[in-house]
C-alpha positions in Angstrom: -15.8 -7.8 8.0 -12.8 -7.0 5.9 -10.4 -4.6 7.7 -7.1 -3.2 6.8 -5.2 -0.9 9.1 -2.0 0.9 8.2 0.6 2.2 10.6 4.1 3.5 10.5 3.8 6.8 8.5 5.6 9.9 9.6 8.0 12.6 8.6 11.6 12.0 7.5 14.3 13.9 5.6 15.6 12.9 2.2 17.5 9.7 2.4 15.7 8.5 5.5 13.7 5.3 6.0 10.2 4.4 7.2 8.4 1.0 7.6 4.7 0.8 6.9 2.6 -2.0 8.2 -0.8 -3.2 7.1 -2.6 -5.4 9.6 -5.6 -7.2 8.1 -8.6 -9.3 9.2 -11.9 -10.6 7.8 -10.5 -12.6 4.9 -8.1 -15.4 4.2 -4.8 -13.4 4.2 -2.6 -16.2 2.9 -4.7 -16.5 -0.3 -5.0 -12.7 -0.9 -2.8 -10.4 -2.9 -2.2 -7.2 -0.9 -1.1 -4.0 -2.5 0.1 -0.5 -1.4 -1.2 2.5 -3.3 -0.2 6.1 -2.8 -1.9 9.4 -3.9 0.6 11.4 -5.9 -0.1 14.4 -8.2 -2.6 13.3 -10.9 -2.4 9.6 -10.0 -3.4 6.9 -7.5 -0.2 5.0 -8.0 0.1 1.3 -7.3 3.4 1.1 -5.4 3.8 -2.6 -4.7 1.9 -5.8 -4.4 2.6 -9.3 -2.9 0.5 -12.3 -3.8 -0.3 -15.6 -2.3 2.7 -17.2 -4.0 5.0 -14.5 -2.7 5.3 -12.9 -6.2 6.0 -9.2 -5.9 5.4 -6.2 -8.1 7.1 -2.8 -7.7 6.4 0.4 -9.5 9.5 1.6 -11.4 9.5 4.7 -9.2 10.2 2.7 -6.1 12.1 -0.4 -7.3 15.4 -0.9 -5.5 14.3 1.4 -2.6 11.2 -0.2 -1.3 10.7 -3.8 -0.1 7.4 -5.5 0.5 7.0 -8.5 2.8 4.3 -10.4 4.6 4.0 -12.1 7.9 1.3 -14.7 7.4 0.8 -15.7 11.1 0.2 -12.0 11.9 -1.9 -11.3 8.8 0.4 -8.3 8.1 2.1 -6.8 5.1 5.1 -4.5 5.6 6.6 -2.0 3.2 10.1 -1.0 4.0 10.9 2.3 2.4 14.6 3.3 2.2 16.4 6.2 0.5 13.2 8.3 0.6 12.8 11.3 -1.6 10.5 14.3 -1.5 8.4 12.9 -4.3 7.6 9.9 -2.1 5.5 12.2 0.0 1.9 10.9 -0.2 -0.8 9.2 1.7 -0.1 5.5 1.5 -3.1 3.1 1.4 -3.1 -0.7 2.0 -5.6 -2.6 -0.2 -6.9 -6.1 -0.6 -5.8 -6.1 -4.3 -7.1 -9.5 -5.4 -10.4 -8.9 -3.7 -10.7 -5.7 -5.6 -9.8 -7.4 -8.8 -12.5 -10.1 -8.2 -15.1 -7.3 -7.6 -14.0 -5.3 -10.6 -13.0 -2.6 -8.2 -9.4 -1.9 -9.2 -8.3 1.7 -9.5 -9.2 3.4 -12.7 -8.1 6.9 -13.9 -9.2 8.5 -10.6 -7.9 9.5 -7.2 -7.4 7.0 -4.5 -10.2 8.7 -2.6 -12.6 8.1 -5.5 -11.5 4.4 -5.8 -11.8 3.9 -2.1 -15.3 5.4 -2.2 -16.3 2.8 -4.7 -14.9 -0.1 -2.7 -14.4 1.2 0.8 -14.2 -2.1 2.5 -11.1 -3.2 0.5 -9.0 -0.2 1.6 -7.4 1.0 4.8 -7.7 4.6 5.9 -4.2 5.5 4.8 -1.1 6.8 6.5 0.8 10.0 5.6 4.4 9.9 4.7 6.2 13.2 4.4 9.7 13.5 3.1 11.5 16.9 3.4 14.6 18.0 1.6 
């Protein structure tokens, strides 16, 4: 059974930092691209991904502030978020991106909740990040 469990969300002030973790099981982690999504107004935004070769994607909104990494022995992906801003406030979801791609279950023009409902087993439950000014 595919499982993804996020941790590390919380509340910080502008300029603060948080580290999110996604612990996975039920699939070959080293061969799977993992992504972080967040629900922002009007969009389920793909924040960052890291693939099996270690290649990384960042959304322009977070590039230079967020760093994604993976710990293969622990089947874990981390998202270090620095210099946080109020518009980073969101529920952050970890997702098995390449498994979603293979199943034609990537996010379309929809909320994260709707995308997750279509492919629930490829998503974590989400963790809330709140950034106050």
